[in-house]
N, C-alpha and C positions, 0 to 999 in steps of 0.2 A: 135295598142292598146296604148293609151296614159297613162299618169301617174295616172290620177283620176280613170280610169277603172281598173288599176292594184291594186290601193289601195282599191277600193270598192270590188274587187274579194277577196282580202286578208282578208278584214273585215268580209265578209259574214260567215266565219267559226266561228268567235268569237261572233257573235250576238246571243242573246237569241231567242228561237223560239216563246215563248208566253210572251208577256209583259202585265202585269195587266193594266187596264184602270184606271187612276186617273187624277184629274185636280188640278190646283192651287187653294188653298183654302180648299182642302179636308184634313181631319185628317186621317193619315195613320199609319199603324204599319209596320216598316221596320225590317225584320229579317236579321241581318247581322252576318256573320261568324267571330268569333274572334279566333285568334291563340295565345295561351299562352304556351310558351315552346314547348312541344311535344303534347299538348292536343288542341282540337278544340271544341268550343261550339258556340251555336247560341244565340245571344242576341237581344232583342227587343228594338227598338228606336221608340217611339210613339210621333207624333207631327203633326203640320200643314205644309203642302207643301206651301212654300212662293215663289218658283220660279222653272221654268223648262227651260232648255236651251240645246244647242248643237244639233247635228244631227249625225245619224249613231252610230258608236262605241263610239263617245264622248258625247253622250246624258247624261245629269246629272239632278238631282233635289235636291233642298235644303229643308231640314225639320228643323223646329224650335219648340222648347219646352222650358218650364220653369222648372227649377230644383233649388230648394232652393232659390227662388226669384231671380234667375239669368237666363238669356236667353242663351240657347245653341242651336247652329246651326250646322248641319252637311251637307256636300255636298256629295251625293251618286252618283257614276257612275251607270247608269241604267243597263248596260250590264256586270257589274263586276261579276265574280264568287263568290265574297264574299258577295254580296247582294243575299240572298237566296230567299226571297219573299217580296213583297209589297202588303199589304192588306188594301184597303180603309175602314175606320171605319164609317165616316160620312162626308157629303158634306157640304161645307160652301157656303153661298150666297155672291158672290163677283162681282165686276165690273171692276177689273184691272187684268193685266197680271202678275204683280209682286207685292208682298205684303210686301215690305220693310218697309211700314209705321207701321207695327206691332212691329217693333223694339223699337219705342218710347212709345208704350202703356204699361200700368201696370195694373195688377189686372184683373177685369172682363172686361175691355175694350179690352183685347186681344181676347176674344171669338168672333167668327163670328156667324151670324145667320145661322140656319140650313136650307139647301135646301133639298127638298125631291126629290131624284133621284133613279134610279134603279141600279146604279153601286156600291153602298156602301153595305157593309155586313149587316148593321142594318135593311135593308128593306126587 
């Protein structure tokens, strides 16, 4: 058994069983667990997925939203226990794999055209 097989076997226990389907360009609600002192709560982070990357346990996705006219991006590990749920809200019509060009846009130009698909909750 080589090193890669050992690492893959060790990772299998930490992977989530069901991963929600979402694509780059989708607007998603990420339910993330927040620890404050001895209390724990679940907080929503709603925004547009601008990139996905990694493989296996290292799979991540980046979500961008605008708060008080300031762009906020968060990178979430997909298999983290602190990411409780990811719910796609609406799907955007895009032709690129990474949407970094949205960082330069302001106002209504940030909005993507809606694509009608079956994997979003609004359909």
